[in-house]
C-alpha positions, 0 to 999 in steps of 0.5 A, a space after each residue: 040371627 042375622 049378624 051385620 059386621 059393621 067395619 065404618 063404626 067397628 062393631 058387629 050388630 043384630 036386631 032385635 025385638 026392641 032394638 039393636 044389639 052391638 059389640 064393639 070391637 077394634 084389632 090388632 095384628 091377627 087379634 080382636 078386642 072385644 070392647 062394648 057391649 051395647 043393649 037397648 033399654 029393658 034388656 034382658 034377655 041373656 040366652 040371646 046375648 050367648 047366643 050372639 057372642 057364640 055366632 062371633 066367635 064363629 066368624 072370629 073361628 072363619 077369619 083365623 082371629 084370637 079374640 081378646 075379651 075387654 069386656 068383663 061379660 064376655 069374660 064370663 061367657 068364656 068361663 060359661 063356654 071353654 069350647 071357645 078358649 082356643 080363641 085367646 090369644 097366648 098367655 091370656 089365662 080367664 
């Protein structure tokens, strides 16, 4: 899966057969806030979204960023994948 970090639009993008899937973000200090998930209409591939989020977590780990999930779908991703809880900033519990 190829992920493009569109810094102008402040979103991670990847192509899917029905269009583009994006996760919008914002930065504050050494934290990245994942604020919005945009998917094409009639999109229901949860495995694809999970893989997309895993790749975003790898980018955050590489850049030494803490991840603050704002969107409930991303919060549930952290709950299903406890290996990524180390990316949460201190004081945030899910």
